[in-house]
C-alpha positions in Angstrom: 0.0 0.0 0.0 1.0 3.6 -0.4 -0.5 7.0 0.5 -1.4 9.9 -1.8 -2.0 13.5 -0.9 -5.4 14.7 -2.3 -7.5 17.8 -2.0 -10.9 16.1 -2.2 -12.4 12.8 -1.4 -15.9 13.5 -2.8 -16.8 13.7 -6.5 -19.3 16.3 -7.7 -21.9 13.5 -7.6 -21.0 12.7 -4.0 -19.1 9.6 -4.8 -16.4 8.6 -2.4 -13.5 6.1 -3.0 -10.9 6.4 -0.3 -8.9 3.4 -1.6 -7.8 2.9 -5.2 -6.9 -0.7 -6.0 -7.9 -3.9 -4.3 -6.6 -7.1 -2.9 -9.8 -9.2 -3.1 -8.5 -10.8 -6.2 -11.8 -11.2 -8.1 -11.0 -12.7 -11.4 -13.4 -10.5 -13.4 -12.8 -7.1 -11.8 -13.5 -4.2 -14.2 -11.6 -1.8 -12.1 -8.4 -3.3 -13.5 -9.2 -1.9 -16.9 -6.6 0.5 -18.3 -9.3 3.1 -19.1 -9.2 4.1 -15.4 -5.5 5.2 -15.8 -4.2 3.6 -12.6 -0.5 4.3 -12.5 0.3 1.7 -9.8 -0.1 -2.0 -9.5 -3.7 -2.9 -8.7 -2.8 -4.8 -5.6 -0.6 -1.9 -4.4 -3.6 -0.1 -2.8 -3.4 3.7 -3.0 -4.9 5.3 0.2 -6.1 8.9 0.2 -4.2 10.5 3.0 -6.2 12.2 5.8 -9.4 11.2 4.0 -11.6 11.6 7.1 -10.2 15.1 7.8 -10.8 16.2 4.3 -14.3 14.7 4.3 -15.0 16.6 7.6 -14.0 19.9 6.0 -16.1 19.2 2.9 -19.2 18.2 4.8 -19.0 21.2 7.1 -19.2 23.5 4.1 -21.8 21.5 2.0 -25.0 23.5 1.9 -27.3 20.6 1.0 -27.4 17.1 2.4 -27.0 14.2 -0.1 -26.5 10.5 -0.2 -22.7 9.7 -0.3 -22.0 6.6 -2.4 -18.9 4.5 -1.8 -17.5 1.3 -3.1 -18.3 1.7 -6.8 -14.6 1.5 -7.9 -12.8 0.0 -4.8 -14.3 -1.9 -2.0 -14.2 0.2 1.2 -13.7 -3.0 3.2 -10.6 -4.4 1.7 -8.4 -6.2 4.3 -6.2 -3.2 5.0 -9.3 -1.4 6.4 -9.3 -3.8 9.3 -6.1 -2.1 10.4 -6.5 1.5 9.2 -10.2 1.9 10.0 -10.4 4.8 7.5 -13.8 3.8 6.2 -15.1 3.7 9.8 -13.7 7.2 10.5 -15.3 8.5 7.3 -18.7 6.9 8.3 -18.4 8.7 11.6 -18.1 12.1 9.7 -21.1 11.2 7.6 -23.2 10.4 10.6 -21.9 13.5 12.5 -23.1 15.8 9.7 -26.4 14.0 9.0 -25.6 12.8 5.5 -26.9 9.5 4.0 -24.8 6.7 2.6 -24.8 3.8 0.2 -22.0 1.3 0.8 -21.2 -1.3 -1.9 -19.1 -4.2 -0.6 -18.4 -7.9 -0.7 -16.9 -8.1 2.8 -18.4 -9.1 6.1 -16.0 -6.6 7.7 -18.9 -4.1 7.3 -20.5 -5.8 10.4 -17.8 -4.1 12.5 -19.4 -0.7 11.7 -23.0 -1.7 12.1 -23.3 0.6 15.1 -22.5 3.6 13.0 -24.7 2.4 10.1 -27.7 2.1 12.5 -27.1 5.7 13.7 -27.1 7.0 10.1 -30.2 5.0 9.2 -32.1 6.3 12.2 -31.5 9.9 11.1 -31.3 9.7 7.3 -30.8 6.7 5.1 -28.2 4.0 5.0 -28.2 1.4 2.2 -25.9 -1.6 2.2 -25.3 -2.9 -1.4 -23.9 -6.4 -1.3 -22.6 -8.2 -4.4 -23.5 -11.9 -4.8 -22.0 -13.8 -7.7 -22.2 -17.5 -7.1 -24.3 -19.6 -4.6 -21.5 -22.2 -4.4 -19.0 -21.1 -1.8 -16.3 -23.4 -3.3 -16.7 -21.8 -6.7 -16.8 -18.4 -5.0 -13.3 -19.0 -3.6 -12.0 -19.4 -7.2 -13.8 -16.3 -8.5 -13.4 -14.0 -5.5 -10.5 -15.6 -3.6 -9.7 -13.1 -0.9 -13.1 -12.0 0.4 -16.0 -13.3 2.3 -17.7 -16.2 0.6 -21.4 -15.9 -0.5 -22.9 -17.6 2.6 -21.0 -15.1 4.8 -22.4 -12.2 2.7 -25.8 -13.6 3.2 -25.3 -13.5 6.9 -24.5 -9.8 6.5 -27.8 -9.3 4.7 -29.7 -11.1 7.4 -28.0 -8.9 10.1 -28.9 -5.8 8.2 -32.5 -7.0 8.0 -32.6 -7.6 11.7 -31.4 -4.0 12.3 -33.8 -2.4 9.8 -31.1 -1.3 7.4 -32.2 -1.6 3.8 -30.2 -3.7 1.4 -29.7 -3.9 -2.3 -28.0 -6.9 -4.0 -25.9 -6.7 -7.1 -26.3 -10.1 -8.8 -23.4 -9.7 -11.2 -21.4 -10.8 -13.1 -22.6 -14.1 -14.6 -19.6 -15.6 -16.3 -20.6 -17.6 -19.3 -19.9 -21.4 -19.0 -19.1 -21.0 -15.3 -21.9 -19.6 -13.1 -24.6 -18.5 -15.6 -27.0 -21.3 -14.7 -30.6 -21.2 -13.4 -29.5 -23.4 -10.4 -27.0 -20.7 -9.4 -29.4 -17.9 -9.8 -32.2 -19.7 -7.9 -29.8 -20.0 -5.0 -28.9 -16.4 -5.0 -32.5 -15.3 -5.3 -33.4 -17.5 -2.4 -30.9 -15.6 -0.3 -32.3 -12.3 -1.5 -35.9 -13.4 -0.6 -34.9 -14.6 2.9 -33.0 -11.5 3.6 -35.9 -9.2 2.5 -33.7 -7.1 0.2 -35.2 -3.9 -1.2 -33.9 -4.4 -4.7 -31.7 -6.3 -7.1 -29.3 -4.8 -9.6 -28.4 -7.0 -12.6 -26.6 -6.6 -15.9 -28.7 -6.7 -19.1 -27.4 -9.7 -20.9 -26.7 -11.5 -17.6 -23.0 -11.6 -18.5 -19.9 -9.5 -17.8 -17.7 -6.9 -19.5 -14.1 -7.3 -20.7 -11.8 -4.6 -21.9 -8.0 -4.0 -22.0 -6.6 -4.6 -18.6 -9.2 -6.8 -17.0 -9.5 -9.1 -20.0 -5.9 -10.2 -19.7 -6.2 -10.8 -16.0 -9.4 -12.7 -16.5 -8.0 -15.0 -19.1 -4.9 -15.6 -17.0 -7.2 -16.8 -14.1 -9.3 -18.9 -16.5 -6.1 -20.8 -17.5 -5.3 -21.3 -13.8 -8.8 -22.4 -12.6 -10.6 -23.6 -15.7 -8.1 -24.9 -18.3 -9.2 -24.7 -21.9 -12.0 -22.2 -21.2 -10.1 -19.2 -22.4 -10.1 -20.5 -25.9 -13.8 -21.0 -25.7 -14.3 -17.4 -24.7 -12.1 -16.1 -27.5 -13.9 -18.3 -30.0 -17.3 -17.3 -28.8 -16.9 -13.6 -28.0 -13.6 -12.4 -29.6 -12.6 -9.1 -28.2 -16.2 -7.9 -27.5 -16.7 -5.5 -24.6 -20.0 -7.1 -23.7 -19.9 -10.8 -23.0 -23.5 -11.9 -22.6 -24.7 -15.2 -21.2 -26.2 -17.5 -23.8 -28.8 -18.3 -21.1 -29.7 -14.6 -20.7 -33.4 -14.8 -21.6 -34.1 -17.6 -19.1 -32.1 -16.0 -16.4 -33.7 -12.6 -16.8 -37.1 -14.2 -16.8 -36.4 -16.1 -13.6 -35.0 -13.0 -11.9 -38.0 -10.8 -12.8 -40.6 -13.4 -11.9 -39.0 -14.0 -8.5 -38.8 -10.3 -7.8 -42.4 -9.6 -8.8 -43.6 -12.5 -6.6 -41.7 -11.2 -3.6 -42.0 -7.5 -3.9 -38.3 -6.9 -4.8 -37.6 -3.9 -7.0 -35.6 -4.7 -10.1 -36.2 -1.7 -12.3 -32.8 -0.2 -12.7 -33.9 3.4 -12.9 -36.0 3.1 -9.8 -33.1 1.6 -7.9 -30.8 4.4 -9.0 -33.4 7.0 -7.8 -33.8 5.2 -4.5 -30.1 5.1 -3.8 -29.6 8.7 -4.7 -32.6 10.1 -2.9 -31.7 11.7 0.4 -34.1 11.3 3.3 -34.2 13.3 6.5 -36.2 11.1 8.9 -36.3 13.8 11.6 -38.1 16.2 9.3 -39.8 13.8 6.8 -38.2 15.7 3.9 -36.9 13.8 0.9 -34.6 15.4 -1.7 -32.8 13.9 -4.6 -29.1 14.4 -5.5 -30.4 15.4 -8.9 -32.0 18.5 -7.3 -28.6 20.1 -6.8 
């Protein structure tokens, strides 16, 4: 890891990524793509120095409350967070100044901060967005080797349900010829139903995306864990950016039907609105980030 001096930790759209890079080792990770112009090794995590102090200064001056979104590029609960507690300190600032938060993660380390998440959710809105990729924990260890397996993430969702903290699940990506089966999706959806998730985000085409940077790493890992499958990918998809599942129609139908039967939101525009809509529970006033 290494530190970088920065002047800001929030984007104009209230996005916050205090780490850049990751050590989870997910074989399909889009954040490895060269288009993001990362100048250091992906596993050499870049840490925004004094992120919590900078965030405090920013939130003090911010005229309007918003939802702060973190985890879209780098998981805020990578292993080094257990030592640094930088995400926790930033959450304390978010709670202190009455902002809302959306946290996207694959780690059960988030349970460490459930006390702060509850405080935020009592005053505004806290949404935990958990990624689920494969129901089979053994397969999960191959696809996402250095992070909590799916059953452990399900336990996180159940704990959030118990605390009244809303959850959204990203069921993505489906890797063609690996986990793009109805059996796998049924298992993941069963977890979502039991956990009472608010909504499910999925990728149209029920596949994944590959571009320069992440494609090479993905193929390298296919050779390691699924010998011969790389050639099948190249023969089927070439160098396409979008790599859809050949089972896309059946998987999408299963997902939508299950969501409709259980009152789970799957409309992607509605989920985006929900995640970006700030709510002040003490005043009963809701405002959208798009209002600013």
